[in-house]
DSSP file (Angstrom, degrees, kcal/mol; ACC not computed):
  #  RESIDUE AA STRUCTURE BP1 BP2  ACC     N-H-->O    O-->H-N    N-H-->O    O-->H-N    TCO  KAPPA ALPHA  PHI   PSI    X-CA   Y-CA   Z-CA
    1    1 A A     >        0   0    0      0, 0.0     4,-2.2     0, 0.0     5,-0.1   0.000 360.0 360.0 360.0 -37.4  -17.5    1.1 -108.5
    2    2 A A  H  >  +     0   0    0      1,-0.2     4,-2.4     2,-0.2     5,-0.2   0.890 360.0  52.5 -65.0 -38.3  -19.4    1.0 -105.3
    3    3 A M  H  > S+     0   0    0      2,-0.2     4,-2.3     1,-0.2    -1,-0.2   0.895 107.2  51.4 -67.3 -36.7  -16.4   -0.3 -103.5
    4    4 A I  H  > S+     0   0    0      2,-0.2     4,-2.3     1,-0.2    -2,-0.2   0.938 110.3  49.8 -60.3 -46.4  -14.3    2.6 -104.8
    5    5 A R  H  X S+     0   0    0     -4,-2.2     4,-2.5     1,-0.2    -2,-0.2   0.900 109.2  51.5 -59.3 -42.4  -17.0    5.0 -103.6
    6    6 A R  H  X S+     0   0    0     -4,-2.4     4,-2.3     2,-0.2    -1,-0.2   0.905 108.9  51.2 -63.9 -40.9  -16.9    3.3 -100.1
    7    7 A N  H  X S+     0   0    0     -4,-2.3     4,-2.2     2,-0.2    -1,-0.2   0.904 109.5  50.2 -61.1 -41.5  -13.2    3.8 -100.0
    8    8 A I  H  X S+     0   0    0     -4,-2.3     4,-2.1     2,-0.2    -2,-0.2   0.912 109.6  51.0 -61.6 -42.4  -13.6    7.4 -100.9
    9    9 A D  H  X S+     0   0    0     -4,-2.5     4,-1.6     1,-0.2    -2,-0.2   0.890 109.3  51.4 -63.4 -38.3  -16.2    7.8  -98.1
   10   10 A T  H  X S+     0   0    0     -4,-2.3     4,-0.7     1,-0.2    -1,-0.2   0.907 108.4  51.0 -66.1 -39.9  -13.7    6.1  -95.6
   11   11 A L  H ><>S+     0   0    0     -4,-2.2     5,-2.7     1,-0.2     3,-0.9   0.872 105.8  56.1 -63.2 -36.7  -11.0    8.6  -96.7
   12   12 A K  H ><5S+     0   0    0     -4,-2.1     3,-2.2     1,-0.2    -1,-0.2   0.883  98.8  61.1 -61.9 -37.4  -13.4   11.5  -96.1
   13   13 A E  H 3<5S+     0   0    0     -4,-1.6    -1,-0.2     1,-0.3    -2,-0.2   0.768 106.0  47.6 -59.4 -25.5  -13.9   10.2  -92.5
   14   14 A Y  T <<5S-     0   0    0     -3,-0.9    -1,-0.3    -4,-0.7    -2,-0.2   0.218 126.1-101.6-101.4  13.1  -10.2   10.8  -92.0
   15   15 A G  T < 5S+     0   0    0     -3,-2.2     2,-0.6     1,-0.2    -3,-0.2   0.672  80.1 132.9  79.9  18.3  -10.3   14.3  -93.5
   16   16 A I      < -     0   0    0     -5,-2.7     2,-0.3    -6,-0.1    -1,-0.2  -0.897  40.0-158.0-104.6 124.5   -8.8   13.2  -96.9
   17   17 A S        -     0   0    0     -2,-0.6     2,-0.6    -3,-0.1    -8,-0.0  -0.769   6.2-149.3-101.4 147.8  -10.6   14.5 -100.0
   18   18 A V        +     0   0    0     -2,-0.3     3,-0.1     1,-0.1    -6,-0.0  -0.959  18.6 172.3-115.1 113.9  -10.4   12.8 -103.4
   19   19 A S        -     0   0    0     -2,-0.6     2,-0.3     1,-0.3    -1,-0.1   0.662  69.1  -0.9 -97.0 -17.3  -10.7   15.3 -106.3
   20   20 A E        -     0   0    0     23,-0.2     2,-0.4     2,-0.0    -1,-0.3  -0.980  60.1-135.7-163.2 160.5  -10.0   12.8 -109.1
   21   21 A I  E     -a   45   0A   0     23,-2.3    25,-3.3    -2,-0.3     2,-0.6  -0.989  13.2-144.6-124.6 130.6   -9.1    9.2 -109.8
   22   22 A R  E     -a   46   0A   0     -2,-0.4     2,-0.4    23,-0.2    25,-0.2  -0.843  19.8-158.6 -92.8 120.2   -6.4    8.1 -112.2
   23   23 A A  E     +a   47   0A   0     23,-3.3    25,-1.0    -2,-0.6     2,-0.3  -0.813  18.7 162.2-102.6 139.5   -7.4    4.8 -113.9
   24   24 A L        +     0   0    0     -2,-0.4     3,-0.3    23,-0.2     4,-0.2  -0.955  32.4  40.6-148.0 166.0   -4.9    2.5 -115.4
   25   25 A G  S >  S-     0   0    0     -2,-0.3     3,-0.7     1,-0.2     4,-0.4  -0.410 105.5 -33.6  89.7-168.4   -4.6   -1.1 -116.6
   26   26 A G  G >  S+     0   0    0      1,-0.2     3,-1.7     2,-0.2    -1,-0.2   0.878 133.9  52.4 -57.2 -46.5   -7.1   -3.2 -118.4
   27   27 A G  G >  S+     0   0    0     -3,-0.3     3,-1.5     1,-0.3    -1,-0.2   0.786  98.9  66.4 -64.0 -26.6  -10.3   -1.8 -116.9
   28   28 A A  G <  S+     0   0    0     -3,-0.7    -1,-0.3     1,-0.3    -2,-0.2   0.626  88.1  69.3 -70.4 -12.5   -9.2    1.7 -117.8
   29   29 A R  G <  S+     0   0    0     -3,-1.7    -1,-0.3    -4,-0.4    -2,-0.2   0.536  81.6  85.9 -84.8  -4.5   -9.5    0.9 -121.5
   30   30 A S    <>  -     0   0    0     -3,-1.5     4,-2.4    -4,-0.2     5,-0.2  -0.842  58.8-165.9-100.6 110.3  -13.3    0.7 -121.2
   31   31 A P  H  > S+     0   0    0      0, 0.0     4,-2.1     0, 0.0    -1,-0.2   0.867  91.5  53.3 -58.0 -36.5  -15.1    4.0 -121.6
   32   32 A L  H  > S+     0   0    0      2,-0.2     4,-2.5     1,-0.2     5,-0.2   0.940 109.5  46.9 -65.9 -45.8  -18.3    2.6 -120.2
   33   33 A W  H  > S+     0   0    0      1,-0.2     4,-2.3     2,-0.2    -1,-0.2   0.896 112.0  50.9 -64.7 -40.0  -16.6    1.3 -117.1
   34   34 A N  H  X S+     0   0    0     -4,-2.4     4,-2.1     2,-0.2    -1,-0.2   0.885 110.4  49.2 -64.0 -38.5  -14.8    4.6 -116.5
   35   35 A Q  H  X S+     0   0    0     -4,-2.1     4,-2.8    -5,-0.2    54,-0.2   0.903 109.9  51.4 -68.3 -40.5  -18.1    6.5 -116.9
   36   36 A I  H  X S+     0   0    0     -4,-2.5     4,-2.8     2,-0.2     5,-0.2   0.925 110.3  49.2 -60.9 -43.4  -19.8    4.2 -114.4
   37   37 A K  H  X S+     0   0    0     -4,-2.3     4,-2.3     2,-0.2     6,-0.4   0.909 112.4  47.9 -62.1 -41.1  -17.0    4.7 -111.9
   38   38 A A  H  X>S+     0   0    0     -4,-2.1     4,-2.4     2,-0.2     5,-0.5   0.939 114.9  45.8 -64.5 -45.7  -17.3    8.5 -112.4
   39   39 A D  H  <5S+     0   0    0     -4,-2.8    -2,-0.2     1,-0.2    -1,-0.2   0.894 115.5  45.7 -64.3 -41.6  -21.1    8.4 -112.0
   40   40 A M  H  <5S+     0   0    0     -4,-2.8    -1,-0.2    -5,-0.2    -2,-0.2   0.889 122.5  34.5 -70.9 -40.0  -21.0    6.2 -108.9
   41   41 A T  H  <5S-     0   0    0     -4,-2.3    -2,-0.2    -5,-0.2    -1,-0.2   0.733  94.5-133.4 -88.5 -23.1  -18.2    8.0 -107.1
   42   42 A G  T  <5S+     0   0    0     -4,-2.4    -3,-0.2     1,-0.3    -4,-0.1   0.666  71.9 112.7  73.5  17.4  -19.0   11.6 -108.2
   43   43 A V  S   <S-     0   0    0     -5,-0.5    -1,-0.3    -6,-0.4    -2,-0.2  -0.952  75.5-105.3-122.9 139.0  -15.4   12.1 -108.9
   44   44 A P        -     0   0    0      0, 0.0   -23,-2.3     0, 0.0     2,-0.5  -0.377  29.9-143.7 -61.4 140.4  -13.8   12.6 -112.4
   45   45 A I  E     -aB  21  86A   0     41,-2.4    41,-2.9   -25,-0.2     2,-0.5  -0.938  14.8-165.3-106.1 126.3  -11.9    9.5 -113.7
   46   46 A L  E     -aB  22  85A   0    -25,-3.3   -23,-3.3    -2,-0.5     2,-0.3  -0.944   4.9-154.9-116.0 129.2   -8.8   10.2 -115.7
   47   47 A T  E     -aB  23  84A   0     37,-3.0    36,-3.2    -2,-0.5    37,-0.9  -0.753  17.6-129.5 -99.5 151.9   -7.0    7.7 -117.9
   48   48 A V  E     - B   0  82A   0    -25,-1.0    34,-0.2    -2,-0.3     5,-0.1  -0.696   5.7-133.7-104.2 153.9   -3.3    7.9 -118.6
   49   49 A E  S    S+     0   0    0     32,-3.1     2,-0.5    -2,-0.3    -1,-0.1   0.927  87.8  65.0 -66.8 -47.6   -1.6    7.8 -122.0
   50   50 A N        -     0   0    0     31,-0.3     3,-0.1     1,-0.1    -2,-0.1  -0.680  58.7-166.0 -90.4 122.4    1.2    5.4 -121.1
   51   51 A D  S    S+     0   0    0     -2,-0.5     2,-1.5     1,-0.2    -1,-0.1   0.618  78.1  82.7 -77.0 -13.6    0.2    1.8 -120.2
   52   52 A E    >>  +     0   0    0      1,-0.2     4,-2.0     2,-0.1     3,-0.5  -0.383  54.3 156.0 -88.7  58.9    3.7    1.2 -118.8
   53   53 A T  H 3>  +     0   0    0     -2,-1.5     4,-2.9     1,-0.2     5,-0.2   0.798  64.4  58.4 -62.5 -32.8    2.9    2.8 -115.5
   54   54 A P  H 3> S+     0   0    0      0, 0.0     4,-2.2     0, 0.0    -1,-0.2   0.930 109.6  46.3 -62.2 -39.5    5.5    1.0 -113.4
   55   55 A A  H <> S+     0   0    0     -3,-0.5     4,-2.1     2,-0.2    -2,-0.2   0.905 113.0  48.4 -65.4 -42.8    8.2    2.5 -115.7
   56   56 A V  H  X S+     0   0    0     -4,-2.0     4,-2.5     2,-0.2    -1,-0.2   0.916 110.9  51.6 -64.5 -42.2    6.7    5.9 -115.5
   57   57 A G  H  X S+     0   0    0     -4,-2.9     4,-2.4     1,-0.2    -2,-0.2   0.916 109.4  49.5 -59.7 -42.0    6.5    5.6 -111.7
   58   58 A A  H  X S+     0   0    0     -4,-2.2     4,-2.7     1,-0.2    -1,-0.2   0.897 110.8  50.5 -63.7 -39.0   10.1    4.7 -111.6
   59   59 A A  H  X S+     0   0    0     -4,-2.1     4,-2.7     2,-0.2    -2,-0.2   0.869 109.0  51.7 -65.4 -38.7   11.0    7.7 -113.8
   60   60 A V  H  X S+     0   0    0     -4,-2.5     4,-2.1     2,-0.2     5,-0.2   0.945 113.2  43.9 -63.1 -49.1    9.0   10.0 -111.5
   61   61 A L  H  X S+     0   0    0     -4,-2.4     4,-2.8     1,-0.2    -2,-0.2   0.908 115.4  48.2 -64.5 -42.0   10.8    8.8 -108.5
   62   62 A A  H  X S+     0   0    0     -4,-2.7     4,-2.3     2,-0.2     6,-0.3   0.909 110.5  51.8 -65.0 -41.7   14.2    8.9 -110.2
   63   63 A G  H  <>S+     0   0    0     -4,-2.7     6,-1.7     2,-0.2     5,-1.3   0.902 115.0  41.3 -62.3 -41.8   13.5   12.4 -111.5
   64   64 A E  H ><5S+     0   0    0     -4,-2.1     3,-0.9     4,-0.2    -2,-0.2   0.924 115.1  50.6 -70.7 -44.4   12.6   13.7 -108.1
   65   65 A G  H 3<5S+     0   0    0     -4,-2.8    -2,-0.2     1,-0.2    -1,-0.2   0.826 111.0  48.3 -63.4 -32.3   15.4   11.8 -106.4
   66   66 A S  T 3<5S-     0   0    0     -4,-2.3    -1,-0.2    -5,-0.2    -2,-0.2   0.555 116.2-112.2 -85.8  -7.8   18.1   13.1 -108.8
   67   67 A G  T < 5S+     0   0    0     -3,-0.9    -3,-0.2    -4,-0.5    -4,-0.1   0.488  84.0 123.6  88.9   3.0   16.9   16.7 -108.4
   68   68 A L  S   <S+     0   0    0     -5,-1.3    -4,-0.2    -6,-0.3    -5,-0.1   0.853  82.8  30.3 -62.9 -34.0   15.6   16.9 -112.0
   69   69 A F  S    S-     0   0    0     -6,-1.7    -2,-0.3    -9,-0.1    -1,-0.1  -0.956  81.6-132.7-122.9 144.0   12.3   17.8 -110.5
   70   70 A P  S    S-     0   0    0      0, 0.0     2,-0.3     0, 0.0    -1,-0.1   0.775  83.6  -8.4 -71.0 -24.2   11.8   19.7 -107.3
   71   71 A D  S  > S-     0   0    0      1,-0.1     4,-2.0    -3,-0.0     5,-0.2  -0.959  75.8 -93.5-160.2 174.3    9.2   17.3 -105.9
   72   72 A L  H  > S+     0   0    0     -2,-0.3     4,-2.8     1,-0.2     5,-0.2   0.843 118.5  58.5 -66.9 -34.7    6.9   14.3 -106.9
   73   73 A K  H  > S+     0   0    0      1,-0.2     4,-2.3     2,-0.2    -1,-0.2   0.935 109.9  43.3 -63.5 -43.9    4.0   16.6 -107.8
   74   74 A N  H  > S+     0   0    0      2,-0.2     4,-1.8     1,-0.2    -1,-0.2   0.899 113.4  51.1 -66.6 -39.9    6.1   18.4 -110.5
   75   75 A A  H  X S+     0   0    0     -4,-2.0     4,-2.2     1,-0.2     5,-0.2   0.912 111.1  48.7 -64.7 -42.4    7.6   15.2 -111.7
   76   76 A T  H  X S+     0   0    0     -4,-2.8     4,-2.6     1,-0.2    -2,-0.2   0.924 109.1  52.7 -62.4 -44.8    4.2   13.7 -112.1
   77   77 A R  H  < S+     0   0    0     -4,-2.3    -1,-0.2     1,-0.2    -2,-0.2   0.856 114.4  43.1 -59.2 -35.5    2.9   16.7 -113.9
   78   78 A Q  H  < S+     0   0    0     -4,-1.8    -1,-0.2    -5,-0.1    -2,-0.2   0.859 123.9  32.2 -77.9 -36.9    5.8   16.5 -116.4
   79   79 A L  H  < S+     0   0    0     -4,-2.2     2,-0.6    -5,-0.2    -2,-0.2   0.688 101.7  74.9-100.6 -21.1    5.8   12.8 -117.0
   80   80 A V     <  -     0   0    0     -4,-2.6     2,-0.5    -5,-0.2    -1,-0.1  -0.847  61.9-163.4-101.1 121.2    2.2   11.6 -116.7
   81   81 A R        -     0   0    0     -2,-0.6   -32,-3.1   -31,-0.0     2,-0.4  -0.878  15.4-132.2-105.7 132.1   -0.1   12.4 -119.7
   82   82 A I  E     -B   48   0A   0     -2,-0.5   -34,-0.3   -34,-0.2     3,-0.1  -0.691  18.5-174.5 -84.1 128.6   -3.9   12.2 -119.4
   83   83 A R  E     -     0   0A   0    -36,-3.2     2,-0.3    -2,-0.4   -35,-0.2   0.908  65.9  -8.7 -85.0 -50.7   -5.5   10.4 -122.2
   84   84 A E  E     -B   47   0A   0    -37,-0.9   -37,-3.0     2,-0.0     2,-0.4  -0.990  56.4-144.4-152.1 152.9   -9.2   11.0 -121.4
   85   85 A S  E     -B   46   0A   0     -2,-0.3     2,-0.5   -39,-0.2   -39,-0.2  -0.971   6.4-161.5-124.1 137.0  -11.4   12.4 -118.6
   86   86 A F  E     -B   45   0A   0    -41,-2.9   -41,-2.4    -2,-0.4    -2,-0.0  -0.970  11.5-159.7-120.0 117.5  -14.8   11.1 -117.6
   87   87 A S        -     0   0    0     -2,-0.5   -48,-0.1   -43,-0.2   -49,-0.1  -0.704  30.3 -97.0 -96.3 147.2  -16.9   13.5 -115.5
   88   88 A P        -     0   0    0      0, 0.0   -49,-0.1     0, 0.0    -1,-0.1  -0.362  33.6-131.9 -60.9 139.5  -19.8   12.4 -113.3
   89   89 A N    >   -     0   0    0    -54,-0.2     3,-2.1     1,-0.1     4,-0.2  -0.855   7.2-152.2 -94.9 112.7  -23.2   12.7 -115.0
   90   90 A P  G >  S+     0   0    0      0, 0.0     3,-1.1     0, 0.0     4,-0.4   0.717  89.6  72.3 -58.4 -20.4  -25.7   14.5 -112.7
   91   91 A A  G 3  S+     0   0    0      1,-0.2     4,-0.2     2,-0.1     3,-0.1   0.734  99.5  46.3 -68.4 -19.4  -28.6   12.6 -114.4
   92   92 A F  G <> S+     0   0    0     -3,-2.1     4,-2.7     1,-0.1     5,-0.3   0.388  80.4 102.3-104.4   4.1  -27.5    9.4 -112.7
   93   93 A I  H <> S+     0   0    0     -3,-1.1     4,-2.4    -4,-0.2     5,-0.2   0.934  84.6  43.6 -54.6 -54.0  -26.9   10.6 -109.1
   94   94 A S  H  > S+     0   0    0     -4,-0.4     4,-1.8     1,-0.2    -1,-0.2   0.896 114.2  50.7 -64.8 -39.0  -30.2    9.3 -107.6
   95   95 A T  H  > S+     0   0    0     -4,-0.2     4,-2.1     1,-0.2    -1,-0.2   0.961 114.8  42.3 -59.7 -51.9  -29.9    5.9 -109.4
   96   96 A Y  H  X S+     0   0    0     -4,-2.7     4,-2.7     1,-0.2    -2,-0.2   0.805 109.3  58.6 -70.3 -28.6  -26.3    5.4 -108.3
   97   97 A N  H  X S+     0   0    0     -4,-2.4     4,-2.3    -5,-0.3    -1,-0.2   0.908 108.8  45.7 -62.3 -41.0  -27.1    6.6 -104.7
   98   98 A E  H  X S+     0   0    0     -4,-1.8     4,-2.1     2,-0.2    -2,-0.2   0.902 112.7  49.7 -69.6 -41.2  -29.7    3.9 -104.4
   99   99 A V  H  X S+     0   0    0     -4,-2.1     4,-2.5     1,-0.2    -2,-0.2   0.927 112.8  48.5 -61.1 -44.2  -27.3    1.3 -105.9
  100  100 A Y  H  X S+     0   0    0     -4,-2.7     4,-2.7     2,-0.2    -2,-0.2   0.902 108.1  53.5 -64.9 -41.5  -24.7    2.4 -103.4
  101  101 A R  H  X S+     0   0    0     -4,-2.3     4,-2.1     1,-0.2    -1,-0.2   0.926 112.1  45.3 -57.3 -45.4  -27.1    2.3 -100.4
  102  102 A R  H  X S+     0   0    0     -4,-2.1     4,-2.7     2,-0.2     5,-0.3   0.895 110.9  53.1 -67.5 -40.6  -28.0   -1.3 -101.3
  103  103 A Y  H  X S+     0   0    0     -4,-2.5     4,-2.8     1,-0.2    -2,-0.2   0.930 110.6  47.5 -59.0 -46.7  -24.3   -2.2 -101.8
  104  104 A C  H  X S+     0   0    0     -4,-2.7     4,-2.5     2,-0.2    -1,-0.2   0.899 111.4  50.5 -61.4 -42.8  -23.4   -0.8  -98.3
  105  105 A M  H  X S+     0   0    0     -4,-2.1     4,-2.0    -5,-0.2    -2,-0.2   0.936 115.0  42.3 -64.1 -46.8  -26.3   -2.6  -96.7
  106  106 A L  H  X S+     0   0    0     -4,-2.7     4,-2.4     2,-0.2     5,-0.2   0.898 113.4  52.7 -66.2 -40.7  -25.4   -6.0  -98.3
  107  107 A S  H  X S+     0   0    0     -4,-2.8     4,-1.8    -5,-0.3    -2,-0.2   0.933 110.3  47.9 -58.8 -47.0  -21.7   -5.5  -97.6
  108  108 A D  H  X S+     0   0    0     -4,-2.5     4,-0.5     1,-0.2    -1,-0.2   0.892 112.6  48.8 -63.5 -40.1  -22.4   -4.8  -94.0
  109  109 A L  H  < S+     0   0    0     -4,-2.0     3,-0.4     1,-0.2    -1,-0.2   0.879 117.4  40.5 -66.9 -38.1  -24.6   -7.8  -93.6
  110  110 A L  H >X S+     0   0    0     -4,-2.4     3,-1.7     1,-0.2     4,-0.7   0.669  93.0  85.7 -85.4 -17.1  -22.1  -10.1  -95.3
  111  111 A N  H >< S+     0   0    0     -4,-1.8     3,-1.0     1,-0.3     4,-0.5   0.827  81.5  60.9 -57.0 -34.9  -19.0   -8.7  -93.6
  112  112 A K  T 3< S+     0   0    0     -4,-0.5     3,-0.3    -3,-0.4    -1,-0.3   0.764 104.3  50.7 -66.7 -22.3  -19.4  -10.9  -90.6
  113  113 A Y  T <4 S+     0   0    0     -3,-1.7    -1,-0.2     1,-0.2    -2,-0.2   0.627 101.7  61.2 -86.4 -14.4  -19.0  -14.0  -92.8
  114  114 A W    <<        0   0    0     -3,-1.0    -1,-0.2    -4,-0.7    -2,-0.2   0.516 360.0 360.0 -90.8  -5.5  -15.8  -12.7  -94.5
  115  115 A K              0   0    0     -4,-0.5    -1,-0.2    -3,-0.3    -2,-0.1   0.484 360.0 360.0 -84.4 360.0  -13.7  -12.6  -91.3
């Protein structure tokens, strides 16, 4: 979860904002893990209905490419269904900020050994 937050922070440095995260796969089946990610990142985590995301992605691209949908955003809105949404809990902000601070410190210290 801390790595996701760091990636979001990096995107912010380039002027890219993240308003939500779509979670899929095995980890997305855990409500606890999704809530932790929302609390750590400060961004809502949305899980999708269909576990066959490669097939849905292919349908989105085919629908846009064939002209069935005017663009990818509209195709995604039509074909991707949200199962559940996890909003950040403000009660945990200070706790996760401290966890994140420590994560960044350790990551920076260890980074020189990973190269």
